[in-house]
Backbone as CSV, one residue per row, in Angstrom:
resi,resn,N_x,N_y,N_z,CA_x,CA_y,CA_z,C_x,C_y,C_z
1,UNK,58.211,27.741,28.583,58.818,26.953,29.632,60.038,26.076,29.416
2,UNK,61.068,26.345,30.184,62.210,25.844,29.931,62.459,24.327,30.000
3,UNK,63.217,23.574,29.114,63.397,22.131,29.401,64.715,22.124,29.784
4,UNK,64.886,21.245,30.861,66.246,20.571,31.551,66.345,19.198,31.531
5,UNK,67.653,18.641,31.661,67.572,17.309,32.014,68.821,17.169,32.981
6,UNK,68.602,15.797,33.613,69.532,15.434,34.799,69.987,14.037,34.325
7,UNK,71.239,13.769,34.402,71.802,12.330,34.311,71.777,11.831,35.569
8,UNK,71.313,10.289,35.929,71.425,9.517,37.074,72.525,8.478,36.890
9,UNK,73.406,8.810,37.855,74.727,7.941,37.933,74.782,6.892,39.088
10,UNK,75.485,5.973,38.858,75.935,4.951,39.951,77.533,5.277,40.226
11,UNK,77.774,5.456,41.404,79.224,5.765,42.115,79.828,4.609,42.719
12,UNK,80.265,3.492,42.021,80.963,2.385,42.764,81.805,2.708,43.791
13,UNK,82.634,3.866,43.617,83.378,4.291,44.552,83.464,5.705,44.589
14,UNK,82.853,6.237,45.319,82.893,7.829,45.460,83.959,8.750,45.589
15,UNK,84.801,7.905,46.513,86.222,8.454,46.867,86.978,8.602,45.820
16,UNK,86.757,7.651,44.794,87.724,7.669,43.635,87.240,8.684,42.405
17,UNK,85.808,8.780,42.767,85.178,10.076,41.946,84.722,9.177,40.547
18,UNK,84.819,7.892,40.581,84.414,7.376,39.104,82.969,7.179,39.246
19,UNK,82.200,6.916,38.097,80.739,6.750,38.037,80.320,6.268,36.771
20,UNK,79.017,5.812,36.699,78.772,5.214,35.409,77.124,5.473,35.229
21,UNK,76.693,6.441,34.174,75.533,6.767,33.997,74.616,5.832,33.635
22,UNK,73.386,5.697,34.281,72.391,4.716,34.110,70.954,5.173,33.668
23,UNK,70.726,6.377,33.729,69.455,6.977,33.281,69.640,8.442,33.163
24,UNK,68.186,8.781,32.794,68.106,10.262,32.456,66.771,10.769,32.693
25,UNK,66.605,12.009,33.564,65.331,12.684,33.447,65.377,13.754,32.588
26,UNK,64.402,13.957,32.016,64.000,15.365,31.186,62.898,15.786,31.511
27,UNK,62.465,17.126,31.531,61.443,17.743,32.270,61.470,19.137,32.015
28,UNK,60.220,19.611,32.062,59.972,21.231,32.212,59.163,21.605,33.305
29,UNK,59.211,20.748,34.335,58.612,21.052,35.555,57.157,20.617,35.496
30,UNK,56.523,20.376,34.369,55.159,19.821,34.175,55.029,18.398,33.975
31,UNK,56.014,18.097,32.748,55.996,16.782,32.515,57.276,16.028,32.662
32,UNK,57.309,15.017,33.224,58.457,14.284,33.551,58.837,12.940,32.761
33,UNK,59.692,12.573,32.212,60.285,11.598,31.333,61.458,10.971,31.900
34,UNK,61.304,9.818,32.354,62.423,9.100,33.186,62.741,7.880,32.516
35,UNK,63.820,7.595,32.309,64.630,6.551,31.207,65.808,5.987,31.975
36,UNK,65.682,4.499,31.814,66.878,3.713,32.537,67.478,2.623,31.452
37,UNK,69.000,2.573,31.918,69.261,1.791,30.775,69.795,0.492,31.438
38,UNK,69.051,-0.664,30.978,69.194,-1.958,31.711,70.633,-2.567,31.618
39,UNK,71.148,-2.196,30.227,72.566,-2.758,30.373,73.622,-1.917,31.218
40,UNK,73.355,-0.667,31.466,74.343,0.213,32.267,73.944,-0.323,33.516
41,UNK,72.743,-0.404,33.683,72.519,-1.213,35.585,73.177,-2.464,35.642
42,UNK,73.061,-3.453,34.719,73.821,-4.566,34.814,75.496,-4.564,35.100
43,UNK,75.835,-3.282,34.589,77.221,-3.262,34.570,77.624,-2.439,35.983
44,UNK,76.913,-1.737,36.391,76.940,-0.999,37.494,76.983,-2.025,38.766
45,UNK,76.060,-2.933,38.690,75.872,-4.166,39.743,77.140,-4.972,39.584
46,UNK,77.825,-5.136,38.733,78.784,-6.052,38.648,80.096,-5.203,39.155
47,UNK,79.979,-3.918,39.516,81.021,-3.056,39.867,80.867,-2.866,41.697
48,UNK,79.619,-2.863,41.868,79.103,-2.497,43.268,79.370,-3.467,44.377
49,UNK,79.760,-4.756,43.912,80.084,-5.729,44.762,78.602,-6.220,45.744
50,UNK,78.939,-6.247,47.086,77.956,-6.575,47.920,76.895,-5.425,47.911
51,UNK,77.171,-4.286,47.457,76.135,-2.933,47.730,74.999,-3.148,46.452
52,UNK,75.292,-4.357,45.366,74.542,-4.346,44.254,73.018,-4.477,44.600
53,UNK,72.840,-5.293,45.609,71.304,-5.383,46.277,70.641,-3.991,46.153
54,UNK,71.372,-3.128,46.495,70.511,-1.814,46.833,70.478,-1.053,45.860
55,UNK,70.860,-1.450,44.538,70.665,-0.437,43.501,69.065,-0.597,42.840
56,UNK,68.595,-1.983,42.765,67.179,-1.979,42.614,66.258,-0.905,43.381
57,UNK,66.627,-1.192,44.603,65.861,-0.201,45.940,66.153,1.220,45.609
58,UNK,67.053,1.629,45.119,67.292,3.082,44.816,66.665,3.362,43.668
59,UNK,66.431,2.525,42.515,65.928,2.912,41.426,64.418,3.071,41.482
60,UNK,63.952,1.980,42.350,62.431,2.005,42.476,62.176,3.306,43.530
61,UNK,62.842,3.887,44.328,62.709,4.975,44.970,62.742,6.130,44.151
62,UNK,63.452,6.227,43.236,63.566,7.536,42.366,62.327,7.624,41.433
63,UNK,61.829,6.154,40.992,60.609,6.370,40.331,59.440,6.641,41.215
64,UNK,59.470,6.110,42.558,58.542,6.219,43.345,58.336,7.770,43.753
65,UNK,59.479,8.469,43.816,59.637,9.704,44.228,58.989,10.760,43.164
66,UNK,59.134,10.495,41.870,58.593,11.233,40.690,56.917,10.752,40.533
67,UNK,56.909,9.484,40.695,55.140,9.138,40.577,54.343,9.365,41.745
68,UNK,54.843,9.840,42.913,54.040,10.208,44.129,53.366,11.336,43.779
69,UNK,53.978,12.345,43.022,53.092,13.601,42.649,51.813,13.298,41.868
70,UNK,51.774,12.100,41.599,50.280,11.590,40.867,49.404,12.056,42.065
71,UNK,49.578,11.654,43.561,48.491,11.513,44.422,48.670,12.516,45.264
72,UNK,49.576,13.118,45.601,50.030,14.341,46.756,50.888,15.276,46.386
73,UNK,51.383,15.325,45.134,52.466,16.379,44.866,53.930,16.286,45.876
74,UNK,53.808,15.183,46.716,54.937,15.265,47.448,55.973,14.317,47.064
75,UNK,57.283,13.996,47.661,58.005,13.037,47.221,58.372,12.206,48.479
76,UNK,59.568,11.250,48.412,59.966,10.129,49.200,60.595,11.018,50.179
77,UNK,60.157,11.787,51.057,60.869,12.566,52.008,61.568,11.887,52.661
78,UNK,61.634,10.481,53.112,62.427,9.858,54.045,63.779,9.608,53.202
79,UNK,63.888,9.447,52.089,65.071,9.410,51.202,65.730,10.537,51.060
80,UNK,65.079,11.202,50.469,65.732,12.393,50.066,65.735,13.716,50.702
81,UNK,64.781,14.040,51.803,64.546,15.053,52.663,64.256,16.452,51.994
82,UNK,63.260,16.517,51.205,63.187,17.681,50.313,61.887,17.698,50.108
83,UNK,61.160,19.037,50.543,59.683,18.929,50.566,58.849,19.889,49.690
84,UNK,59.828,20.390,48.738,59.005,21.033,47.595,58.449,20.338,46.504
85,UNK,58.060,21.111,45.464,57.668,20.253,44.307,59.063,19.601,43.428
86,UNK,58.527,18.638,42.822,59.914,18.174,41.983,60.005,19.327,40.750
87,UNK,61.202,19.805,40.771,61.641,20.796,39.646,62.883,20.682,39.271
88,UNK,63.653,21.754,38.831,64.994,21.550,38.370,65.595,21.725,39.780
89,UNK,64.943,22.891,40.872,65.939,22.667,42.164,66.109,21.580,42.911
90,UNK,64.916,20.680,42.743,64.929,19.331,43.034,66.095,18.496,42.838
91,UNK,66.337,18.451,41.622,67.592,17.713,41.095,68.877,18.437,41.472
92,UNK,68.823,19.751,41.275,69.996,20.774,41.849,70.346,20.077,43.575
93,UNK,69.464,20.097,44.366,69.343,19.705,45.460,70.089,18.225,45.795
94,UNK,69.455,17.198,44.978,69.999,15.870,45.081,71.510,15.897,44.732
95,UNK,71.864,16.610,43.592,73.275,16.590,42.997,74.225,17.152,44.175
96,UNK,73.727,18.211,45.173,74.562,18.581,45.932,74.963,17.633,47.372
97,UNK,73.403,16.890,47.737,73.605,16.396,48.702,73.631,14.769,48.720
98,UNK,73.112,14.379,47.268,73.451,12.794,47.517,74.658,12.369,47.191
99,UNK,75.510,11.867,47.908,76.752,11.803,47.720,77.124,10.291,47.998
100,UNK,76.030,9.614,47.713,76.256,8.122,47.941,76.467,6.979,46.605
101,UNK,75.652,5.932,46.712,75.707,5.116,45.441,75.034,5.792,44.209
102,UNK,73.833,6.503,44.707,73.149,7.298,43.366,73.514,8.558,43.460
103,UNK,73.934,9.130,42.055,74.249,10.633,41.919,73.345,11.144,40.977
104,UNK,73.333,12.363,40.804,72.660,13.244,39.851,73.625,14.104,39.486
105,UNK,73.375,14.427,38.268,74.030,15.812,37.335,73.421,16.902,37.945
106,UNK,73.870,18.207,37.820,73.417,19.310,37.846,72.420,19.484,36.605
107,UNK,71.406,19.899,36.850,70.486,19.926,35.647,70.978,20.912,34.754
108,UNK,70.716,20.671,33.393,71.409,21.433,32.373,70.198,21.851,31.494
109,UNK,69.919,23.032,31.213,68.949,23.407,30.297,69.148,23.540,28.963
110,UNK,68.360,23.245,27.935,68.339,23.046,26.694,67.477,23.677,25.918
111,UNK,67.641,24.218,24.618,66.504,24.891,23.838,65.416,23.710,23.084
112,UNK,65.746,22.508,23.114,64.656,21.617,22.297,63.508,21.598,23.565
113,UNK,62.274,21.312,22.887,60.951,21.283,23.689,61.213,19.636,24.297
114,UNK,60.171,19.595,25.565,60.331,18.468,26.377,59.294,17.363,25.644
115,UNK,60.133,16.271,24.973,59.276,15.347,24.230,60.074,13.900,24.418
116,UNK,59.396,13.056,23.973,60.222,11.895,23.694,61.214,11.748,22.799
117,UNK,61.189,12.554,21.606,62.044,12.702,20.761,63.384,13.348,21.165
118,UNK,63.404,14.251,22.008,64.324,14.998,22.494,65.122,13.856,23.667
119,UNK,64.122,13.178,24.427,64.573,12.281,25.350,65.320,11.017,24.625
120,UNK,64.915,10.611,23.801,65.527,9.420,22.979,67.148,9.833,22.467
121,UNK,67.153,11.344,22.066,68.324,11.813,21.493,69.469,11.888,22.632
122,UNK,68.759,12.593,23.594,69.785,12.900,24.845,70.345,11.334,25.434
123,UNK,69.099,10.418,25.833,69.552,9.385,25.971,70.599,8.549,25.359
124,UNK,70.589,8.461,23.937,71.620,8.017,23.004,72.713,8.407,23.253
125,UNK,72.981,10.042,23.517,74.164,10.513,23.366,74.836,10.395,24.699
126,UNK,74.100,10.346,25.612,74.914,10.412,27.176,74.466,9.228,27.983
127,UNK,73.723,8.328,27.546,73.467,7.234,28.683,73.792,5.954,27.788
128,UNK,72.937,5.398,26.897,72.969,4.233,26.248,72.304,4.484,24.929
129,UNK,72.703,3.684,23.721,71.747,3.546,22.565,70.577,2.649,22.708
130,UNK,70.430,2.079,23.499,69.403,1.101,23.861,67.832,2.009,24.119
131,UNK,66.934,1.660,23.911,65.857,2.844,23.975,64.528,1.760,24.678
132,UNK,64.638,1.699,25.749,63.481,1.269,26.673,62.321,2.187,26.697
133,UNK,61.241,1.785,27.349,60.166,2.471,27.301,60.301,3.371,28.541
134,UNK,60.320,4.698,28.256,60.278,5.725,29.203,59.030,5.827,30.346
135,UNK,59.208,6.028,31.372,57.999,6.467,32.175,57.807,8.182,31.866
136,UNK,56.392,8.146,31.742,56.079,9.654,31.355,54.973,10.246,32.645
137,UNK,55.078,11.297,33.198,54.264,11.837,34.216,53.822,13.160,33.706
138,UNK,52.437,13.281,33.349,51.779,14.607,33.125,51.355,15.172,34.424
139,UNK,52.111,16.044,35.078,51.931,16.737,36.173,50.706,17.424,36.523
140,UNK,50.498,18.523,35.167,49.272,19.453,35.371,48.267,18.582,35.228
141,UNK,47.843,17.719,34.311,46.693,16.768,34.017,46.359,16.223,35.072
142,UNK,47.221,15.459,35.843,47.160,14.628,36.984,46.512,15.485,38.303
143,UNK,47.113,16.677,38.443,46.735,17.421,39.565,45.493,18.260,39.398
144,UNK,45.137,18.579,38.185,43.440,18.871,37.798,42.661,17.747,37.940
145,UNK,42.787,16.770,37.401,41.758,15.815,37.752,41.727,15.229,39.203
146,UNK,43.034,15.128,40.165,42.884,14.956,41.454,42.191,16.024,42.258
147,UNK,42.328,17.276,41.775,41.567,18.496,42.492,40.019,18.313,42.133
148,UNK,39.708,17.701,41.092,38.322,17.580,40.762,37.607,16.483,41.463
149,UNK,38.423,15.519,41.656,37.871,14.191,42.554,37.890,14.663,43.913
150,UNK,38.667,15.458,44.431,38.834,15.620,45.724,37.508,16.911,46.125
151,UNK,37.294,17.926,45.038,36.138,18.812,45.122,35.060,18.130,45.253
152,UNK,34.623,17.320,44.144,33.530,16.658,43.897,33.038,15.226,44.589
153,UNK,34.025,14.776,45.278,33.898,13.360,45.814,34.262,13.417,47.513
154,UNK,35.751,13.633,47.425,36.201,13.161,48.635,35.843,14.295,49.906
155,UNK,35.783,15.773,49.450,35.262,16.425,50.756,33.934,16.259,50.854
156,UNK,33.102,15.711,50.098,31.748,15.481,50.214,31.398,14.430,51.060
157,UNK,32.344,13.549,51.143,31.725,12.152,52.118,32.844,11.820,52.821
158,UNK,33.952,12.374,53.189,34.840,12.503,54.089,34.565,11.982,55.519
159,UNK,33.363,12.438,55.918,32.668,12.211,57.063,31.936,11.080,57.171
160,UNK,31.574,10.516,55.921,30.555,9.427,56.032,31.357,8.023,55.880
161,UNK,32.258,8.110,55.023,33.092,6.928,54.626,34.505,7.014,54.849
162,UNK,35.202,5.840,54.572,36.884,5.886,54.612,36.908,6.797,53.177
163,UNK,37.998,7.675,53.397,38.729,8.296,52.281,40.164,8.234,52.113
164,UNK,40.469,7.857,50.989,42.348,7.818,50.768,42.627,6.771,51.735
165,UNK,41.983,5.658,51.946,42.395,4.686,52.551,43.546,3.741,51.754
166,UNK,44.443,3.111,53.049,45.647,2.339,52.240,45.370,1.016,52.859
167,UNK,44.775,-0.041,51.792,44.434,-1.185,52.460,45.811,-2.271,52.430
168,UNK,45.988,-2.797,53.812,47.053,-3.723,53.749,46.742,-4.962,54.431
169,UNK,47.489,-5.791,54.550,47.019,-7.139,55.286,46.685,-6.993,56.634
170,UNK,46.822,-5.725,57.031,46.311,-5.286,58.701,44.865,-5.390,58.290
171,UNK,44.040,-4.904,57.576,42.746,-4.994,57.413,42.226,-6.597,56.528
172,UNK,42.835,-6.759,55.665,42.619,-8.033,54.955,43.791,-9.048,55.106
173,UNK,43.654,-10.091,56.092,44.810,-10.778,56.144,45.533,-11.498,55.009
174,UNK,44.546,-11.848,53.930,44.838,-12.648,52.703,45.400,-11.575,51.570
175,UNK,45.575,-10.168,51.940,45.986,-9.260,51.041,47.385,-9.561,50.870
176,UNK,47.839,-9.463,49.384,49.232,-9.694,49.326,49.935,-8.360,48.532
177,UNK,48.954,-7.430,48.605,49.872,-5.965,47.834,49.269,-4.852,48.762
178,UNK,49.656,-4.008,48.620,49.076,-2.605,49.279,48.248,-1.615,47.937
179,UNK,47.165,-1.302,48.693,46.487,-0.618,47.563,45.590,0.530,48.156
180,UNK,45.768,1.703,47.700,44.750,2.694,48.176,43.423,3.063,47.404
181,UNK,42.615,3.294,47.840,41.280,3.780,47.075,40.860,5.027,47.613
182,UNK,40.227,5.661,46.783,39.528,7.169,47.110,38.541,7.220,48.066
183,UNK,37.886,6.381,47.972,36.883,6.091,49.069,35.964,4.750,49.156
184,UNK,35.411,4.178,50.068,34.761,3.156,50.121,33.813,3.249,51.467
185,UNK,32.886,2.882,51.362,31.473,2.522,52.480,31.123,1.317,52.413
186,UNK,30.302,1.053,53.432,29.510,-0.390,53.439,28.145,-0.112,54.158
187,UNK,26.958,-0.396,53.522,25.771,-0.298,54.198,24.764,-1.298,53.590
188,UNK,24.920,-2.676,53.726,24.156,-3.524,52.832,25.101,-4.009,51.699
189,UNK,25.363,-2.918,50.879,26.213,-3.184,49.556,27.694,-2.260,49.984
190,UNK,28.462,-2.520,49.040,29.695,-1.733,48.930,29.388,-0.475,48.230
191,UNK,30.239,0.654,48.612,29.900,1.716,47.563,31.592,2.105,47.664
192,UNK,32.304,2.135,46.802,33.680,2.948,46.936,34.166,3.161,45.297
193,UNK,35.141,3.797,45.453,35.806,4.398,44.106,37.306,4.316,44.010
194,UNK,37.942,4.088,42.986,39.386,4.276,42.618,39.432,4.776,41.353
195,UNK,40.482,5.864,41.424,40.761,6.578,40.187,41.977,5.997,39.811
196,UNK,42.075,5.939,38.281,43.088,5.301,37.705,43.607,6.067,36.330
197,UNK,44.623,6.651,36.323,45.170,7.249,35.083,45.695,6.771,33.913
198,UNK,44.935,6.658,32.959,45.148,5.957,31.639,46.268,6.236,30.669
199,UNK,46.750,7.404,31.234,47.996,7.880,30.370,49.211,7.577,30.917
200,UNK,49.369,6.258,31.352,50.580,5.543,31.918,50.961,4.272,30.844
201,UNK,51.854,3.441,31.021,51.968,2.392,30.497,50.752,1.410,30.867
202,UNK,50.747,0.517,29.717,49.812,-0.526,29.824,50.017,-1.443,30.980
203,UNK,51.292,-1.714,31.309,51.652,-2.657,32.393,51.138,-2.324,33.776
204,UNK,51.335,-0.847,33.730,50.966,-0.289,35.068,49.545,-0.060,35.201
205,UNK,48.724,0.058,34.380,47.425,0.029,34.363,46.768,-1.299,34.502
206,UNK,47.218,-2.074,33.982,46.770,-3.533,34.319,46.888,-3.867,35.528
207,UNK,47.805,-3.506,36.253,48.303,-4.116,37.526,47.243,-3.262,38.839
208,UNK,46.965,-1.808,38.361,46.144,-1.127,38.914,44.760,-1.674,38.931
209,UNK,44.241,-2.172,37.854,43.110,-2.870,37.653,43.038,-4.058,38.176
210,UNK,43.800,-4.915,38.011,43.669,-6.253,38.603,43.869,-6.161,40.143
211,UNK,44.624,-5.413,40.604,44.567,-5.230,42.176,43.434,-4.782,42.471
212,UNK,42.671,-3.865,41.769,41.278,-3.358,42.307,40.321,-4.554,42.598
213,UNK,40.575,-5.105,41.088,39.569,-6.319,41.165,39.743,-7.453,42.230
214,UNK,40.881,-7.778,42.672,41.039,-8.746,43.432,40.865,-8.074,45.050
215,UNK,41.168,-6.823,45.314,40.913,-6.286,46.716,39.129,-6.068,46.530
216,UNK,38.390,-5.851,45.370,36.948,-5.609,45.994,36.256,-7.200,46.035
217,UNK,36.986,-8.031,45.501,36.446,-9.471,45.340,36.776,-9.880,47.124
218,UNK,37.981,-9.796,47.432,38.402,-10.094,48.849,37.463,-9.402,49.800
219,UNK,37.152,-8.072,49.569,36.200,-7.333,50.786,34.748,-7.982,50.609
220,UNK,34.285,-8.238,49.359,33.129,-9.104,49.356,32.806,-10.462,50.050
221,UNK,34.125,-11.068,49.723,33.908,-12.361,50.631,34.045,-12.210,52.053
222,UNK,35.168,-11.473,52.520,35.210,-10.988,53.880,34.047,-10.443,54.485
223,UNK,33.160,-9.951,54.060,31.922,-9.265,54.594,30.451,-10.130,53.928
224,UNK,30.882,-10.824,53.263,29.673,-11.896,52.714,28.628,-11.036,51.877
225,UNK,29.589,-10.270,50.954,28.565,-9.226,49.832,29.034,-9.834,48.776
226,UNK,29.507,-10.991,48.855,29.670,-11.502,47.261,28.144,-11.908,46.356
227,UNK,28.244,-11.404,45.269,27.045,-11.657,44.342,25.963,-10.562,44.336
228,UNK,26.235,-9.545,45.336,25.571,-8.556,45.572,25.693,-7.593,44.604
229,UNK,24.692,-6.461,44.354,25.079,-5.414,43.710,25.601,-4.480,44.078
230,UNK,27.158,-4.636,44.389,27.725,-3.760,45.109,28.253,-2.563,43.978
231,UNK,28.493,-1.516,44.640,29.026,-0.460,43.580,30.399,0.121,43.616
232,UNK,31.296,-0.427,42.820,32.652,-0.001,42.532,32.616,0.653,41.541
233,UNK,33.170,1.827,41.821,33.258,2.849,40.622,34.832,2.706,40.019
234,UNK,35.169,3.092,38.945,36.389,3.311,38.609,36.389,4.652,37.695
235,UNK,37.048,5.394,38.382,37.242,7.034,37.999,38.265,7.020,36.787
236,UNK,37.983,7.371,35.747,38.932,7.328,34.715,38.569,7.868,33.524
237,UNK,39.538,8.878,32.882,39.038,9.910,31.748,39.582,9.065,30.703
238,UNK,38.956,9.347,29.431,39.431,8.568,28.401,40.598,8.771,27.763
239,UNK,41.465,7.683,27.596,43.011,7.910,27.142,42.931,8.662,25.908
240,UNK,43.812,9.602,25.468,44.118,10.563,24.468,44.101,9.986,23.271
241,UNK,44.922,8.883,23.102,45.225,8.040,21.886,44.286,6.918,21.643
242,UNK,43.419,7.416,20.531,42.406,6.452,20.042,43.133,5.384,19.427
243,UNK,42.673,4.127,19.681,43.397,2.752,19.396,44.595,2.332,19.924
244,UNK,45.014,2.914,21.086,46.265,2.526,21.711,45.801,1.374,22.546
245,UNK,46.749,0.716,23.200,46.496,-0.401,23.872,45.698,0.196,25.290
246,UNK,46.203,1.412,25.801,45.417,2.010,26.767,44.020,1.976,26.599
247,UNK,43.665,2.576,25.362,42.321,3.105,25.201,41.569,1.767,24.703
248,UNK,42.234,0.631,24.189,41.521,-0.512,23.782,41.084,-1.176,25.387
249,UNK,41.817,-0.806,26.405,41.802,-1.599,27.696,40.600,-0.695,28.411
250,UNK,40.518,0.735,28.224,39.580,1.364,28.776,38.185,1.098,28.081
251,UNK,38.402,0.813,26.910,37.028,0.476,26.262,36.484,-0.894,26.854
252,UNK,37.161,-1.757,27.009,36.692,-3.241,27.315,36.045,-3.000,28.999
253,UNK,36.979,-2.171,29.777,36.488,-2.146,31.269,35.229,-1.350,30.894
254,UNK,34.745,-0.405,30.192,33.630,0.265,29.980,32.422,-0.666,29.767
255,UNK,32.851,-1.743,29.136,31.492,-2.903,28.936,31.616,-3.992,29.819
256,UNK,32.472,-3.706,30.444,32.454,-4.908,31.816,31.447,-4.692,32.851
257,UNK,31.250,-5.527,33.809,30.299,-5.721,34.674,30.829,-5.582,36.059
258,UNK,31.911,-5.381,36.551,32.537,-5.233,37.622,32.606,-4.017,38.318
259,UNK,33.095,-3.102,37.545,33.148,-1.557,37.960,32.374,-0.443,37.268
260,UNK,31.804,0.271,37.522,31.297,1.229,37.120,32.250,2.605,36.383
261,UNK,32.720,2.613,35.283,33.763,3.421,35.112,32.974,4.897,34.271
262,UNK,33.577,5.741,35.210,32.821,7.224,35.053,34.051,7.967,34.908
263,UNK,33.718,9.258,34.370,34.825,10.603,34.057,34.672,11.144,35.294
264,UNK,36.368,11.661,35.499,36.337,12.534,36.616,35.316,13.576,36.949
265,UNK,35.112,14.366,36.007,33.882,15.026,36.090,32.705,14.445,36.655
266,UNK,32.379,13.456,36.619,31.263,12.610,37.073,31.388,12.130,38.593
267,UNK,32.333,12.650,39.260,32.783,11.687,40.706,31.861,12.062,41.621
268,UNK,30.954,13.199,41.386,29.746,13.550,42.480,28.737,12.351,42.410
269,UNK,28.955,11.410,41.296,27.905,10.552,41.154,28.138,9.397,42.217
270,UNK,29.353,9.289,42.811,29.865,8.297,43.565,29.386,8.856,45.055
271,UNK,29.436,10.163,45.211,28.839,10.862,46.412,27.262,10.547,46.477
272,UNK,26.803,10.856,45.505,25.394,10.534,45.278,24.892,9.248,45.913
273,UNK,25.560,8.152,45.204,25.441,6.778,45.575,25.803,6.370,47.059
274,UNK,26.850,7.087,47.690,26.999,6.838,49.162,25.951,7.424,49.981
275,UNK,25.508,8.593,49.272,24.378,9.295,50.386,23.083,8.662,49.930
276,UNK,23.007,7.905,48.893,21.713,7.105,48.945,21.470,5.964,49.551
277,UNK,22.875,5.200,49.551,22.876,3.847,50.026,23.068,4.089,51.906
278,UNK,23.344,5.383,52.230,23.720,5.581,53.606,24.934,4.806,54.067
279,UNK,25.790,4.535,53.024,27.083,4.127,53.345,27.857,4.550,54.301
280,UNK,28.604,3.757,55.319,29.367,4.492,56.277,30.699,3.524,56.535
281,UNK,31.556,3.965,57.181,32.882,3.504,57.837,32.351,2.052,58.157
282,UNK,33.458,0.926,58.016,33.250,-0.533,58.378,34.436,-0.931,59.159
283,UNK,35.371,-0.153,58.797,36.802,-0.706,59.188,37.432,-0.163,60.616
284,UNK,37.835,-0.963,61.436,38.491,-0.296,62.757,39.839,0.429,62.503
285,UNK,39.846,1.855,62.304,41.135,2.200,61.984,41.569,3.045,63.185
286,UNK,42.978,2.770,63.499,43.378,3.524,64.829,43.793,4.970,64.273
């Protein structure tokens, strides 16, 4: 499988043709590595004038566009208007049509394998010598896990409980963040599940878990179910690297009492519990 890279640039004045490289994407269409230079971003902001407030927004959209493949293999269509899988053609498309503040080099193919070592080398040569932690997206692995959860759980309970529900302050007035759960139902006690991929950065995982804890507690309090034996499942496969911070966090959660941590192949256990408790929808969703 061919490896390619695309440089992400900021164009303070697109008419003048000047630009500054701020990041780099390395991919083979299955795994994506994304890396930005904080130093270059600061320089770019100093050149953008009043437009500097848009730069963080665009960078977050770039990351969200790649990260969205974790759940539905789609991208931020409102920003890029491109409907196919993220691949070399996707970046070619951005290169041709995105002529605003953010620009992308035409993807260039290389002989080196898609790896962190290759990313560091290219980033140092073409963007910046600083080495921030890259974001890693393992597309095939994520898709396979999502397919298992959908087959063993979602399709089985979609007519009984809420599935792929996005919680906002519309449903919980005190909720200060948006959060998506794979499924949740209520009948005496809550039964719900959230899938979290542990081959991400430790910060991302901690945010997912803390938000899940906060959301489940809010639901318990809101519906007077706090202190009961509610069934909140955390669907998560064991991280690959034994001894890593991600693996240490996973081990702590396995020993915890708040969530029932199960493997993705055990997702049908949630479906069984929903059927056993006769859980059902409880929110008024338009």
